[in-house]
N, CA, C and O atoms as a DFTB+ gen file, in Angstrom:
564 C
 N C O
     1  1      27.457     -20.542     157.335
     2  2      28.592     -20.724     156.229
     3  2      29.081     -19.349     156.070
     4  3      28.274     -18.419     156.083
     5  1      30.413     -19.134     155.914
     6  2      30.984     -17.911     155.525
     7  2      30.630     -17.348     154.009
     8  3      30.563     -18.112     153.046
     9  1      30.444     -16.141     153.925
    10  2      30.091     -15.546     152.596
    11  2      31.249     -16.086     151.754
    12  3      32.307     -16.505     152.223
    13  1      30.919     -16.027     150.411
    14  2      32.004     -16.145     149.651
    15  2      32.670     -14.988     149.268
    16  3      32.068     -13.914     149.268
    17  1      34.190     -15.095     148.841
    18  2      34.986     -14.021     148.831
    19  2      34.486     -12.718     148.037
    20  3      34.055     -12.774     146.885
    21  1      34.590     -11.577     148.765
    22  2      33.867     -10.451     148.184
    23  2      32.544     -10.181     148.456
    24  3      32.097      -9.131     147.994
    25  1      31.776     -10.930     149.139
    26  2      30.329     -10.811     149.590
    27  2      30.062     -10.676     150.735
    28  3      28.887     -10.964     150.961
    29  1      30.735     -10.299     151.765
    30  2      30.378     -10.173     153.084
    31  2      29.552      -9.127     153.262
    32  3      29.805      -8.014     152.802
    33  1      28.382      -9.433     154.021
    34  2      27.479      -8.157     154.218
    35  2      26.846      -8.374     155.728
    36  3      26.300      -9.379     156.184
    37  1      27.122      -6.992     156.402
    38  2      27.573      -6.020     155.728
    39  2      28.958      -6.094     155.450
    40  3      29.669      -6.912     156.033
    41  1      29.447      -5.215     154.511
    42  2      30.804      -5.136     154.054
    43  2      31.741      -4.511     154.972
    44  3      31.249      -3.563     155.584
    45  1      32.882      -4.761     155.223
    46  2      33.906      -4.115     155.911
    47  2      34.024      -2.673     155.608
    48  3      34.311      -2.292     154.474
    49  1      33.817      -1.885     156.559
    50  2      34.175      -0.248     156.060
    51  2      35.476       0.039     155.844
    52  3      36.375      -0.501     156.488
    53  1      35.695       0.999     154.831
    54  2      37.034       1.415     154.302
    55  2      37.286       2.348     155.154
    56  3      36.429       3.228     155.233
    57  1      38.356       2.448     155.934
    58  2      38.832       3.608     156.820
    59  2      40.151       4.229     156.213
    60  3      41.144       3.507     156.127
    61  1      40.195       5.454     155.818
    62  2      41.500       6.012     155.267
    63  2      41.630       7.358     155.838
    64  3      40.701       7.761     156.537
    65  1      42.680       8.132     155.634
    66  2      43.057       9.519     155.742
    67  2      43.883       9.800     154.625
    68  3      44.025      10.968     154.262
    69  1      44.468       8.823     154.013
    70  2      45.344       9.276     152.640
    71  2      45.360       7.957     151.631
    72  3      44.688       6.929     151.715
    73  1      46.175       8.268     150.829
    74  2      46.286       7.235     149.685
    75  2      46.532       5.662     150.279
    76  3      45.957       4.658     149.858
    77  1      47.415       5.707     151.236
    78  2      47.984       4.477     151.413
    79  2      46.741       3.450     152.077
    80  3      46.814       2.229     151.945
    81  1      45.745       4.033     152.711
    82  2      44.794       3.514     153.610
    83  2      43.781       2.968     152.275
    84  3      43.321       1.826     152.310
    85  1      43.530       3.771     151.269
    86  2      42.711       3.127     150.064
    87  2      43.357       2.146     149.152
    88  3      42.692       1.275     148.590
    89  1      44.730       2.280     148.983
    90  2      45.612       1.721     148.036
    91  2      45.624       0.161     148.595
    92  3      45.587      -0.839     147.877
    93  1      45.689       0.186     150.129
    94  2      45.920      -1.212     150.653
    95  2      44.940      -2.114     150.422
    96  3      45.058      -3.331     150.281
    97  1      43.727      -1.285     150.384
    98  2      42.443      -1.969     150.219
    99  2      42.373      -2.819     148.769
   100  3      42.188      -4.016     148.547
   101  1      42.594      -1.710     147.915
   102  2      42.398      -2.009     146.268
   103  2      43.503      -2.878     145.691
   104  3      43.283      -3.392     144.594
   105  1      44.591      -3.090     146.256
   106  2      45.785      -3.662     145.473
   107  2      45.672      -5.167     146.064
   108  3      45.054      -5.418     147.098
   109  1      46.351      -6.146     145.273
   110  2      46.397      -7.481     145.557
   111  2      45.373      -8.313     145.137
   112  3      45.165      -9.372     145.728
   113  1      44.759      -7.990     144.259
   114  2      43.521      -8.674     143.815
   115  2      42.465      -9.181     144.786
   116  3      41.865     -10.255     144.731
   117  1      42.345      -8.173     145.719
   118  2      41.180      -8.162     146.627
   119  2      39.807      -8.595     145.783
   120  3      39.307      -7.931     144.876
   121  1      39.329      -9.845     146.289
   122  2      37.963      -9.931     145.359
   123  2      36.746      -9.144     145.794
   124  3      35.668      -9.345     145.236
   125  1      36.883      -8.168     146.864
   126  2      35.868      -7.292     147.226
   127  2      35.557      -6.420     146.122
   128  3      36.504      -6.140     145.388
   129  1      34.306      -5.880     145.823
   130  2      33.963      -4.919     144.974
   131  2      33.841      -3.574     145.549
   132  3      33.021      -3.420     146.454
   133  1      34.502      -2.639     145.172
   134  2      34.733      -1.174     145.607
   135  2      33.857      -0.410     144.964
   136  3      33.599      -0.712     143.799
   137  1      33.281       0.611     145.502
   138  2      32.591       1.907     144.598
   139  2      33.057       3.046     145.367
   140  3      32.621       3.387     146.467
   141  1      34.028       3.638     144.664
   142  2      34.718       4.997     145.418
   143  2      34.267       6.183     144.666
   144  3      34.591       6.317     143.486
   145  1      33.574       7.008     145.252
   146  2      33.090       8.419     144.908
   147  2      34.342       9.285     145.171
   148  3      34.879       9.344     146.277
   149  1      34.758       9.933     144.114
   150  2      35.764      11.276     143.966
   151  2      35.006      12.474     143.940
   152  3      34.143      12.753     143.107
   153  1      35.402      13.211     144.962
   154  2      34.507      14.745     144.649
   155  2      35.344      15.799     145.127
   156  3      36.277      15.652     145.917
   157  1      34.878      17.117     144.489
   158  2      35.380      18.180     144.995
   159  2      34.604      19.113     145.667
   160  3      35.033      19.803     146.591
   161  1      33.255      19.163     145.144
   162  2      32.259      19.854     145.490
   163  2      31.260      19.122     146.337
   164  3      30.471      18.312     145.851
   165  1      31.305      19.410     147.556
   166  2      30.432      18.857     148.829
   167  2      29.029      18.571     148.481
   168  3      28.404      17.527     148.664
   169  1      28.585      19.838     147.871
   170  2      27.118      19.677     147.267
   171  2      26.710      18.671     146.321
   172  3      25.567      18.233     146.186
   173  1      27.858      18.306     145.607
   174  2      27.492      17.148     144.406
   175  2      27.652      15.654     145.247
   176  3      27.046      14.661     144.845
   177  1      28.418      15.617     146.299
   178  2      28.604      14.500     146.870
   179  2      27.561      13.809     147.651
   180  3      27.479      12.583     147.716
   181  1      26.727      14.678     148.271
   182  2      25.427      14.156     148.868
   183  2      24.523      13.550     147.974
   184  3      24.221      12.393     148.265
   185  1      24.017      14.026     146.968
   186  2      23.021      13.295     145.925
   187  2      23.839      12.105     145.360
   188  3      23.195      11.084     145.119
   189  1      25.192      12.099     145.113
   190  2      25.765      10.950     144.674
   191  2      25.876       9.691     145.609
   192  3      25.727       8.556     145.155
   193  1      26.103       9.902     146.734
   194  2      26.121       8.940     147.761
   195  2      24.776       8.715     148.195
   196  3      24.699       7.747     148.950
   197  1      23.788       9.242     147.985
   198  2      22.437       9.177     148.535
   199  2      21.912       7.988     147.092
   200  3      21.350       6.911     147.292
   201  1      22.179       8.397     146.069
   202  2      21.844       7.434     144.768
   203  2      22.504       6.179     145.191
   204  3      21.823       5.191     145.463
   205  1      23.803       6.168     145.260
   206  2      24.601       4.814     145.505
   207  2      23.923       3.998     146.649
   208  3      23.551       2.842     146.450
   209  1      23.797       4.516     147.646
   210  2      22.964       4.023     148.836
   211  2      21.733       3.508     148.546
   212  3      21.411       2.444     149.074
   213  1      20.902       4.132     147.718
   214  2      19.417       3.736     147.611
   215  2      19.427       2.597     146.268
   216  3      18.780       1.554     146.364
   217  1      20.188       2.903     145.087
   218  2      19.976       2.218     143.904
   219  2      21.062       1.103     143.788
   220  3      20.905       0.167     143.005
   221  1      22.123       1.214     144.549
   222  2      23.309       0.416     144.298
   223  2      23.182      -0.577     145.529
   224  3      23.166      -1.778     145.264
   225  1      23.103      -0.231     146.672
   226  2      23.309      -0.820     148.063
   227  2      22.105      -2.201     148.212
   228  3      22.324      -3.338     148.632
   229  1      20.949      -1.670     147.757
   230  2      19.830      -2.479     147.858
   231  2      19.797      -4.024     147.439
   232  3      19.338      -5.011     148.012
   233  1      20.616      -3.814     145.932
   234  2      20.688      -5.257     145.388
   235  2      22.070      -5.725     145.541
   236  3      22.397      -6.851     145.167
   237  1      22.838      -4.955     146.041
   238  2      24.491      -5.262     145.941
   239  2      24.891      -4.967     147.512
   240  3      25.733      -4.079     147.646
   241  1      24.509      -5.454     148.464
   242  2      24.685      -5.136     150.055
   243  2      26.266      -5.463     150.294
   244  3      26.855      -5.116     151.318
   245  1      26.739      -6.011     149.467
   246  2      28.166      -6.378     149.903
   247  2      29.136      -5.491     149.164
   248  3      30.325      -5.785     149.290
   249  1      28.861      -4.574     148.499
   250  2      29.531      -3.578     147.890
   251  2      30.238      -2.816     148.945
   252  3      29.573      -2.469     149.921
   253  1      31.715      -2.455     148.874
   254  2      32.427      -1.649     149.779
   255  2      32.475      -0.106     149.081
   256  3      33.083       0.070     148.024
   257  1      31.763       1.007     149.789
   258  2      31.756       2.267     149.450
   259  2      32.720       3.157     150.302
   260  3      32.917       2.798     151.462
   261  1      33.255       4.131     149.900
   262  2      33.842       5.249     150.415
   263  2      33.933       6.477     149.355
   264  3      33.819       6.334     148.138
   265  1      34.146       7.646     149.990
   266  2      34.257       8.742     149.333
   267  2      35.816       9.254     149.516
   268  3      36.464       9.044     150.541
   269  1      36.326       9.974     148.337
   270  2      37.593      10.775     148.679
   271  2      37.692      12.097     148.147
   272  3      37.697      12.207     146.921
   273  1      37.774      13.153     148.885
   274  2      37.864      14.413     148.609
   275  2      38.862      14.790     147.530
   276  3      40.058      14.728     147.814
   277  1      38.484      15.177     146.313
   278  2      39.573      15.524     145.241
   279  2      40.490      16.755     145.860
   280  3      41.602      16.905     145.353
   281  1      40.135      17.536     146.797
   282  2      40.782      18.788     146.934
   283  2      41.909      18.431     147.998
   284  3      42.717      19.280     148.375
   285  1      41.908      17.205     148.426
   286  2      42.969      16.799     149.493
   287  2      44.032      16.128     148.546
   288  3      44.327      14.935     148.602
   289  1      44.574      17.050     147.664
   290  2      45.685      16.337     146.795
   291  2      46.845      15.909     147.452
   292  3      47.435      14.916     147.026
   293  1      47.362      16.684     148.692
   294  2      48.462      16.259     149.264
   295  2      48.286      14.730     149.940
   296  3      49.205      13.913     150.000
   297  1      47.240      14.560     150.322
   298  2      47.035      13.255     151.111
   299  2      46.536      12.190     150.143
   300  3      46.442      10.994     150.419
   301  1      46.295      12.629     149.239
   302  2      45.700      11.289     147.919
   303  2      46.468      11.514     146.743
   304  3      46.167      10.933     145.701
   305  1      47.349      12.234     146.799
   306  2      48.352      12.207     145.346
   307  2      48.661      11.042     144.904
   308  3      48.395      10.811     143.724
   309  1      49.199      10.160     145.589
   310  2      49.613       8.593     145.096
   311  2      48.544       7.869     144.623
   312  3      48.679       7.210     143.592
   313  1      47.320       7.896     145.326
   314  2      46.111       7.036     144.631
   315  2      45.671       7.867     143.226
   316  3      45.307       7.324     142.183
   317  1      45.791       9.277     143.454
   318  2      45.021       9.840     142.129
   319  2      46.134       9.377     141.065
   320  3      45.783       8.933     139.972
   321  1      47.267       9.478     141.365
   322  2      48.208       9.190     140.287
   323  2      48.174       7.523     139.844
   324  3      48.190       7.156     138.669
   325  1      48.137       6.854     140.694
   326  2      47.869       5.309     140.608
   327  2      46.534       5.122     139.637
   328  3      46.625       4.552     138.550
   329  1      45.473       5.579     140.067
   330  2      44.354       5.548     139.239
   331  2      44.002       6.535     137.986
   332  3      42.927       6.520     137.387
   333  1      44.916       7.247     137.748
   334  2      44.853       8.252     136.908
   335  2      43.614       8.951     137.050
   336  3      42.904       9.146     136.064
   337  1      43.259       9.388     138.312
   338  2      42.075      10.336     138.405
   339  2      42.670      11.820     138.052
   340  3      43.825      12.219     138.203
   341  1      41.584      12.483     137.559
   342  2      41.891      13.988     137.367
   343  2      41.231      14.771     138.661
   344  3      40.030      14.877     138.910
   345  1      42.421      15.324     139.468
   346  2      41.890      15.970     140.583
   347  2      41.680      17.411     140.391
   348  3      41.920      18.198     141.307
   349  1      41.220      17.820     139.183
   350  2      41.093      19.344     138.913
   351  2      39.838      19.331     138.341
   352  3      39.818      19.236     137.114
   353  1      38.521      19.420     139.072
   354  2      37.358      19.262     138.399
   355  2      37.300      20.935     137.819
   356  3      36.527      21.108     136.876
   357  1      37.945      21.972     138.244
   358  2      37.747      23.224     137.684
   359  2      38.415      23.286     136.378
   360  3      38.400      24.362     135.780
   361  1      38.959      22.336     135.893
   362  2      39.544      22.463     134.557
   363  2      38.615      21.864     133.360
   364  3      38.930      21.833     132.171
   365  1      37.486      21.428     133.898
   366  2      36.428      20.749     133.057
   367  2      36.217      19.423     133.198
   368  3      35.350      18.873     132.520
   369  1      37.108      18.614     134.245
   370  2      36.953      17.261     134.541
   371  2      35.486      17.284     135.352
   372  3      34.961      18.214     135.964
   373  1      35.015      15.893     135.124
   374  2      33.712      15.629     135.730
   375  2      33.973      15.669     137.450
   376  3      35.052      15.419     137.989
   377  1      32.909      15.988     138.037
   378  2      32.993      16.029     139.372
   379  2      31.478      15.684     139.790
   380  3      30.565      16.442     139.462
   381  1      31.257      14.543     140.504
   382  2      32.183      13.617     141.229
   383  2      32.524      12.433     139.967
   384  3      31.963      12.341     138.875
   385  1      33.480      11.703     140.446
   386  2      33.813      10.597     139.462
   387  2      33.682       9.248     140.348
   388  3      33.898       9.354     141.556
   389  1      33.365       8.079     139.851
   390  2      33.234       7.023     140.718
   391  2      33.973       5.767     140.044
   392  3      33.760       5.210     138.967
   393  1      34.978       5.500     141.118
   394  2      35.569       4.222     140.519
   395  2      34.580       2.740     140.777
   396  3      33.835       2.648     141.753
   397  1      34.680       1.950     140.036
   398  2      34.170       0.688     140.410
   399  2      35.464      -0.389     140.271
   400  3      36.036      -0.449     139.183
   401  1      35.797      -1.017     141.098
   402  2      36.901      -1.844     141.114
   403  2      36.916      -3.327     141.897
   404  3      36.506      -3.376     143.056
   405  1      37.332      -4.357     141.323
   406  2      37.466      -5.489     142.051
   407  2      38.507      -6.271     141.418
   408  3      38.608      -6.199     140.193
   409  1      39.502      -7.202     142.252
   410  2      40.618      -7.906     141.762
   411  2      41.632      -7.129     141.142
   412  3      42.292      -7.577     140.204
   413  1      41.837      -5.694     141.732
   414  2      42.806      -5.046     141.221
   415  2      42.383      -4.420     139.763
   416  3      43.274      -3.780     139.205
   417  1      41.369      -4.509     139.215
   418  2      41.140      -3.759     138.011
   419  2      39.703      -3.014     138.211
   420  3      38.857      -3.353     139.039
   421  1      39.607      -2.036     137.377
   422  2      38.485      -1.102     137.591
   423  2      38.058      -0.270     136.493
   424  3      38.666      -0.395     135.429
   425  1      37.077       0.590     136.580
   426  2      36.660       1.363     135.668
   427  2      36.380       2.995     136.399
   428  3      36.012       3.001     137.573
   429  1      36.529       4.089     135.813
   430  2      36.301       5.422     136.322
   431  2      34.885       5.694     135.706
   432  3      34.815       5.503     134.492
   433  1      33.861       6.067     136.279
   434  2      32.665       6.143     135.763
   435  2      32.451       7.898     135.921
   436  3      32.811       8.382     136.995
   437  1      31.966       8.681     135.032
   438  2      31.914      10.020     135.182
   439  2      30.602      10.546     134.700
   440  3      30.120      10.013     133.701
   441  1      30.017      11.443     135.234
   442  2      28.760      12.114     135.028
   443  2      27.906      11.983     133.720
   444  3      28.301      11.183     132.872
   445  1      27.020      12.545     133.543
   446  2      26.642      13.956     133.996
   447  2      25.917      14.074     135.102
   448  3      25.966      15.128     135.735
   449  1      25.144      13.044     135.509
   450  2      24.135      13.164     136.553
   451  2      24.516      11.819     137.508
   452  3      25.199      10.863     137.140
   453  1      23.967      11.980     138.664
   454  2      23.939      10.653     139.619
   455  2      23.201       9.509     139.185
   456  3      23.524       8.362     139.497
   457  1      22.043       9.848     138.346
   458  2      21.440       8.831     137.644
   459  2      22.082       8.195     136.531
   460  3      21.825       7.002     136.371
   461  1      22.769       8.684     135.829
   462  2      23.609       8.148     134.536
   463  2      24.933       7.576     135.457
   464  3      25.338       6.522     134.966
   465  1      25.570       7.916     136.443
   466  2      26.611       7.409     136.969
   467  2      26.240       6.037     137.721
   468  3      26.953       5.033     137.722
   469  1      24.979       6.178     138.369
   470  2      24.694       4.889     138.983
   471  2      24.231       3.868     137.954
   472  3      24.333       2.658     138.153
   473  1      23.699       4.417     136.805
   474  2      23.393       3.378     135.610
   475  2      24.738       2.702     135.266
   476  3      24.918       1.485     135.316
   477  1      25.647       3.603     134.917
   478  2      26.849       2.983     134.763
   479  2      27.583       2.027     135.887
   480  3      28.255       1.061     135.524
   481  1      27.443       2.298     137.001
   482  2      27.859       1.196     138.305
   483  2      27.231       0.122     138.223
   484  3      27.833      -0.951     138.263
   485  1      26.033       0.190     138.105
   486  2      24.927      -0.975     137.991
   487  2      25.362      -1.962     136.897
   488  3      25.456      -3.175     137.082
   489  1      25.648      -1.256     135.606
   490  2      26.267      -2.073     134.371
   491  2      27.632      -2.956     134.948
   492  3      27.751      -4.176     134.835
   493  1      28.370      -2.274     135.427
   494  2      29.731      -2.753     135.738
   495  2      29.467      -3.821     136.815
   496  3      30.010      -4.920     136.700
   497  1      28.625      -3.540     137.901
   498  2      28.452      -4.712     138.879
   499  2      27.819      -5.989     138.148
   500  3      28.234      -7.115     138.423
   501  1      26.814      -5.782     137.221
   502  2      26.222      -6.936     136.570
   503  2      27.484      -7.661     135.898
   504  3      27.443      -8.884     135.769
   505  1      28.470      -7.026     135.518
   506  2      29.551      -7.717     134.551
   507  2      30.364      -8.477     135.955
   508  3      30.803      -9.627     135.947
   509  1      30.413      -7.732     136.858
   510  2      31.079      -8.343     137.978
   511  2      30.528      -9.705     138.581
   512  3      31.247     -10.584     139.057
   513  1      29.212      -9.745     138.495
   514  2      28.457     -10.786     138.918
   515  2      28.785     -12.056     137.775
   516  3      29.068     -13.212     138.092
   517  1      28.690     -11.624     136.634
   518  2      28.699     -12.793     135.640
   519  2      30.336     -13.111     135.299
   520  3      30.602     -13.905     134.397
   521  1      31.221     -12.563     135.934
   522  2      32.764     -12.571     135.753
   523  2      33.196     -12.193     134.533
   524  3      34.073     -12.863     133.987
   525  1      32.613     -10.978     133.858
   526  2      33.161     -10.581     132.849
   527  2      33.479      -9.211     132.597
   528  3      33.580      -8.702     131.480
   529  1      33.642      -8.599     133.787
   530  2      33.928      -7.033     134.083
   531  2      35.150      -6.674     133.225
   532  3      35.126      -5.573     132.675
   533  1      36.205      -7.463     133.045
   534  2      37.418      -6.957     132.358
   535  2      37.573      -7.684     130.965
   536  3      38.575      -7.515     130.271
   537  1      36.706      -8.361     130.658
   538  2      36.998      -9.184     129.359
   539  2      36.319      -8.325     128.121
   540  3      35.140      -7.993     128.244
   541  1      37.011      -7.980     126.995
   542  2      36.577      -7.312     125.942
   543  2      35.391      -8.119     125.020
   544  3      34.489      -7.522     124.432
   545  1      35.560      -9.466     125.015
   546  2      34.656     -10.151     124.255
   547  2      33.619     -10.784     124.946
   548  3      32.988     -11.608     124.284
   549  1      33.259     -10.601     126.176
   550  2      32.219     -11.367     126.963
   551  2      32.540     -12.484     127.480
   552  3      31.699     -13.069     128.163
   553  1      33.810     -13.039     127.284
   554  2      34.280     -14.282     127.627
   555  2      34.767     -13.899     129.039
   556  3      34.782     -12.687     129.257
   557  1      35.171     -14.718     130.046
   558  2      35.686     -14.633     131.276
   559  2      37.082     -14.276     131.384
   560  3      37.835     -15.079     130.832
   561  1      37.614     -13.317     131.928
   562  2      39.102     -13.031     131.762
   563  2      39.937     -13.945     132.744
   564  3      41.166     -13.867     132.765
């Protein structure tokens, strides 16, 4: 029996070298659930990725994850603009930032620690499971 939409395990990898590769996956009401880490500081990416791998993937093995380097503005400008991602952590914006997205809608989660961010990711995933990710009053959207 095939997995229900957005629940394939293991999930299909996300391959990209620029905005188009990521946007192609995210757009069009795709039922997959994406967790995308945006980082500028390589040293901060590793603990965030490790925490996602250990704490998110164990109970949600169908989540599709990838990372995007905020320093590659030329390659990812369209993605940053579309998602309203702040690509300049040196100006006080959080690094890393994590997008949780499904069916063309999503939320950006910002620091301060990987633990805090994973807690936010898990809360969003719980809402995805209940079908209430985007409703304001708890009713299904």
